[in-house]
C-alpha positions in Angstrom: 1.1 47.4 -15.9 3.3 46.5 -12.9 2.0 47.1 -9.4 4.6 49.5 -7.8 3.2 49.5 -4.4 6.2 50.0 -2.0 4.7 47.7 0.7 4.6 44.9 -1.3 6.7 42.2 0.3 6.0 39.7 -2.6 5.3 36.1 -1.8 7.0 34.0 1.4 8.4 30.7 1.0 5.6 28.0 1.5 8.0 26.1 3.4 8.4 28.7 5.8 4.8 28.9 6.7 4.5 25.2 6.8 7.4 25.4 9.3 5.6 28.0 11.6 2.2 26.4 11.2 0.5 25.4 14.4 4.2 25.8 16.5 6.1 23.6 13.8 3.5 20.9 14.6 2.2 20.6 11.0 5.7 20.1 9.6 6.5 17.5 11.8 3.3 15.6 11.3 3.8 16.1 7.6 7.5 14.7 7.6 6.6 11.7 9.7 3.6 10.8 7.3 5.6 11.0 3.9 8.0 8.8 5.7 5.2 6.3 6.7 4.0 6.5 2.9 7.6 5.9 1.4 8.1 2.5 3.6 4.7 1.3 2.6 5.1 1.9 -0.9 8.1 0.1 -0.8 6.9 -2.6 1.3 3.8 -3.1 -0.7 5.1 -2.5 -4.3 7.3 -5.5 -3.5 9.3 -5.1 -7.0 6.5 -3.8 -8.6 4.2 -0.9 -8.4 2.0 0.6 -5.7 0.5 4.0 -5.0 -0.6 6.0 -2.4 -1.5 9.6 -1.3 -0.8 12.4 1.0 -3.1 15.2 1.3 -2.4 18.3 3.1 -5.7 20.3 3.3 -5.4 24.1 4.7 -8.3 26.1 5.4 -8.2 29.8 6.6 -10.7 32.6 7.9 -10.3 36.0 8.5 -11.8 38.2 11.1 -10.7 41.8 12.2 -7.7 41.5 10.6 -6.5 38.3 12.5 -6.3 35.0 10.0 -6.9 31.7 11.5 -5.0 28.8 9.9 -6.0 25.0 10.5 -4.7 22.1 8.5 -5.9 18.4 8.1 -3.3 15.7 6.9 -4.8 12.4 5.2 -2.6 9.5 4.0 -4.1 7.3 1.7 -1.8 3.7 2.2 -1.0 1.6 -1.1 -3.5 -1.1 -1.4 -2.0 -4.5 -0.1 -1.2 -7.1 -2.9 -3.5 -10.3 -2.1 -3.2 -13.0 -4.4 -6.1 -13.9 -6.7 -7.6 -17.2 -7.0 -9.8 -19.5 -9.6 -13.2 -21.0 -9.1 -15.8 -22.0 -11.2 -19.8 -22.1 -11.5 -21.7 -25.0 -11.0 -25.0 -25.9 -12.7 -26.7 -24.6 -9.2 -24.5 -21.2 -9.6 -22.3 -22.3 -6.7 -18.7 -21.7 -6.8 -16.2 -25.0 -6.9 -12.6 -25.6 -7.4 -13.0 -28.1 -9.9 -13.7 -27.5 -13.4 -17.7 -28.9 -14.0 -17.1 -30.0 -17.4 -13.5 -31.8 -16.7 -13.6 -35.5 -16.7 -12.3 -37.2 -13.7 -9.5 -39.7 -13.9 -10.5 -43.2 -12.2 -8.1 -43.2 -9.4 -7.6 -46.2 -7.1 -5.8 -46.9 -4.2 -2.5 -48.4 -4.9 -0.9 -51.0 -2.0 2.9 -51.2 -1.7 4.3 -53.8 0.4 7.8 -52.3 1.1 10.7 -54.9 1.1 13.3 -54.9 3.8 16.7 -53.1 2.0 19.1 -55.9 1.3 22.9 -55.3 1.3 24.3 -56.2 -2.1 27.5 -54.5 -1.6 31.2 -55.9 -1.3 32.2 -54.5 1.8 33.1 -50.7 2.9 34.3 -48.0 0.5 
C-alpha cells in the first residue's frame, strides 16, 4: 500500500544537504579533498595504476526535535611507488648484493700507456 500522507515531502536532494551542512564548509572541504585526491592519483599512477579513498562520515543526533549533524572527512592517499631491489642471503643469514653461489671473475688492473696523438692527415679539409 502506498502512503498518501499529505505532509510527506519526499526526499530532498543529498547535494542540497551537503551544501548546507556547517554553513557550506563541508561542501567546500569535500570539493578540495576530492581535487587533492585526483591530483595525487594522477601523480602516483605515473601512467600505471593507483588507488585512493575519500570517506565522508555523517553522524546525527536528535534531542527534543532538533537534529544535530556532524561530519568527518578522511582521505586515504594512494601509495607512493617505490622501486624494489634484489638481495641474496649469505650462509650467516645476512643480506648481500652479490649472489653467494656465483663464481667471481679473476679481475686484474690493466695499465695503459696513452700515446700522444699523431697527426697523420694531409692538411685541412
